[in-house]
SETORMI-571879 format. One record per residue (C-alpha): residue in one letter; chain; x, y, z. Coordinates in steps of 0.2 Angstrom, whole numbers, plus 2048, in hexadecimal, padded with zeros to 3 digits. Example, Ala and Ser with C-alpha at 12.3 -4.5 7.8 and 13.67 -1.06 7.14 Angstrom:
2
  type  mol    u    v    w
     A    A  83E  7EA  827
     S    A  844  7FB  824
***
This chain:
192
  type  mol    u    v    w
     M    A  EAD  125  793
     R    A  EA5  12D  787
     V    A  E93  122  78D
     M    A  E96  12A  7A0
     Y    A  E96  13A  798
     Y    A  E86  135  78D
     F    A  E7D  12C  79C
     K    A  E82  13F  7A8
     R    A  E7D  14A  79A
     R    A  E6B  141  797
     L    A  E68  13F  7AB
     L    A  E6B  153  7AD
     T    A  E60  157  79C
     C    A  E51  14D  7A4
     L    A  E55  153  7B7
     S    A  E56  164  7AE
     M    A  E43  160  7A6
     T    A  E3C  159  7B5
     L    A  E43  169  7BE
     V    A  E39  175  7B2
     M    A  E2A  16A  7B2
     L    A  E29  16C  7C6
     L    A  E2B  17C  7C6
     G    A  E1D  17F  7B8
     V    A  E12  177  7C1
     A    A  E17  17F  7D1
     S    A  E16  190  7C8
     A    A  E03  18B  7C2
     S    A  DFF  184  7D3
     A    A  E07  196  7DD
     Y    A  DFE  19F  7CE
     S    A  DEC  195  7D3
     Q    A  DEE  197  7E2
     D    A  DF1  1AA  7E1
     V    A  DE2  1AB  7D8
     D    A  DD8  1A3  7E4
     Q    A  DDF  1AE  7F5
     K    A  DDA  1BE  7EB
     Q    A  DC9  1B9  7E8
     R    A  DC8  1B3  7F9
     L    A  DD0  1C7  7FE
     V    A  DC2  1CC  7F3
     K    A  DB5  1C3  7FA
     A    A  DB9  1C7  80B
     A    A  DB8  1DA  805
     F    A  DA7  1D8  7FF
     I    A  DA0  1D1  80F
     L    A  DA6  1DC  818
     N    A  DA0  1EB  80C
     I    A  D8F  1E2  80A
     A    A  D8D  1E1  81F
     K    A  D92  1F3  822
     F    A  D82  1F8  815
     V    A  D75  1EC  81F
     T    A  D6A  1F3  82E
     W    A  D65  1E4  838
     P    A  D58  1E5  844
     E    A  D58  1EB  855
     A    A  D59  1DB  85E
     S    A  D66  1D7  855
     Y    A  D72  1E3  85D
     Q    A  D6B  1E1  86D
     T    A  D70  1CF  86D
     R    A  D82  1D2  865
     P    A  D85  1E5  867
     K    A  D99  1E3  866
     Q    A  D98  1D4  85B
     L    A  D93  1D1  848
     V    A  D95  1BE  845
     L    A  D99  1B8  835
     C    A  D97  1A5  835
     H    A  D9D  199  827
     Y    A  D90  18C  822
     R    A  D9A  17B  824
     Q    A  DAA  183  81D
     D    A  DB3  192  81D
     V    A  DB3  19A  80C
     L    A  DBF  1A8  811
     E    A  DCC  19E  818
     E    A  DDD  1A9  81E
     A    A  DD3  1B8  813
     Y    A  DC7  1BB  822
     E    A  DD9  1C0  82A
     I    A  DD7  1D2  821
     I    A  DC7  1D5  826
     R    A  DC7  1CC  838
     R    A  DC7  1DB  844
     R    A  DBE  1E8  83A
     K    A  DAE  1EF  841
     V    A  D9B  1F2  838
     G    A  D97  1FF  842
     A    A  D9B  1FB  854
     R    A  D9A  1EB  850
     Q    A  DAA  1E0  84D
     L    A  DAB  1D2  841
     Q    A  DAD  1C1  84A
     A    A  DAB  1B0  83C
     K    A  DA5  19F  845
     L    A  DA3  18D  83C
     I    A  D91  186  83D
     D    A  D8D  178  838
     D    A  D7B  177  837
     M    A  D6E  185  834
     A    A  D67  181  847
     A    A  D76  18D  84D
     A    A  D71  19B  841
     S    A  D6A  1A5  850
     Q    A  D7B  1A8  855
     C    A  D7F  1B1  845
     D    A  D7C  1C1  83A
     M    A  D84  1BD  82A
     I    A  D85  1AB  823
     L    A  D93  1A6  815
     V    A  D8E  198  80B
     A    A  D98  190  7FE
     K    A  D90  18A  7ED
     E    A  D94  177  7F2
     E    A  D89  178  804
     M    A  D7A  181  7F8
     A    A  D73  16F  7FA
     S    A  D76  16E  80C
     L    A  D70  17E  80E
     L    A  D5C  179  808
     D    A  D5D  16B  811
     D    A  D62  171  820
     S    A  D56  17F  81D
     A    A  D46  17A  829
     S    A  D52  17C  838
     L    A  D54  190  832
     S    A  D4C  19B  83D
     S    A  D44  1AB  837
     D    A  D53  1B5  83F
     P    A  D5A  1C4  838
     V    A  D6B  1BA  832
     L    A  D71  1C1  81F
     V    A  D74  1B0  815
     I    A  D83  1B3  809
     A    A  D84  1A7  7FD
     D    A  D95  1A5  7F3
     M    A  D92  1A0  7E1
     T    A  DA2  1A9  7DB
     D    A  DA7  19B  7CF
     Q    A  D9A  19F  7C4
     E    A  D93  1AD  7BB
     G    A  D83  1B5  7C1
     Q    A  D73  1AC  7BF
     G    A  D67  1BA  7C2
     V    A  D5D  1AE  7CD
     A    A  D57  1B0  7E0
     Y    A  D5D  19F  7ED
     K    A  D53  19A  7FA
     H    A  D57  1A0  809
     V    A  D66  1AA  802
     S    A  D66  1BD  803
     V    A  D74  1C3  7FA
     A    A  D80  1B8  7ED
     L    A  D92  1BC  7E8
     V    A  D94  1B9  7D7
     R    A  D9C  1BA  7C9
     R    A  D9D  1C7  7BC
     G    A  DA7  1C5  7AE
     S    A  DB9  1C6  7B6
     R    A  DB4  1CD  7C4
     I    A  DA9  1CB  7D4
     G    A  D96  1D2  7D5
     F    A  D87  1CF  7E1
     E    A  D76  1CB  7E1
     I    A  D69  1CE  7EC
     N    A  D59  1C8  7EF
     L    A  D50  1D6  7F7
     Q    A  D42  1CC  7FC
     E    A  D4A  1C0  807
     A    A  D55  1CD  810
     K    A  D43  1D7  812
     R    A  D3C  1C8  819
     L    A  D49  1C5  827
     G    A  D48  1D7  82C
     L    A  D58  1DE  823
     V    A  D59  1EE  81D
     L    A  D66  1EF  80E
     S    A  D6C  1FF  80A
     S    A  D67  209  7F8
     E    A  D79  20B  7F5
     L    A  D7D  1F9  7F8
     L    A  D6D  1F6  7EC
     K    A  D72  1FE  7DD
     L    A  D85  1F5  7DE
     A    A  D7A  1E5  7DC
     Q    A  D70  1DD  7D0
     I    A  D5E  1D8  7D9
     V    A  D56  1C7  7D6
     E    A  D45  1C1  7DA
***
């Protein structure tokens, strides 16, 4: 009888410890997912607000007068966070999202969001990149801002301590015929 009591008590202790460990792992995982989701929401807000301070050449407005197309290059960085900006408008143009696999499709986009993991592919694929007025935004938020310009990138989202900031390659934007508001430039670090 005493052996059975000892066995039950030991089993309950082990089960309790396992449950506590699982809850701890689940909470850490949920916390991590919560932080990742918050970062994606902030990135989505940045992208929408950056778009509000960019003027594309007139031909872009004639091609897509009611749409502002945000293309995700090979992977969707925003995931479900896109929903907070999905129906928003920039001027008279409603934001739409699209996934593209190569830069040959860039002419269908007004903005292209590139994950850090896809930057090498962007450079390999850059032969397909035309001189269309497409605002390329690189998501480099997993590292502190380097203050360097990335080839074919007009805006880089970067980490500034615990916050997200952005760096602008003004020469690249001008080369594409994009006009960036002085209000936007005041908030950015200009890189060359």
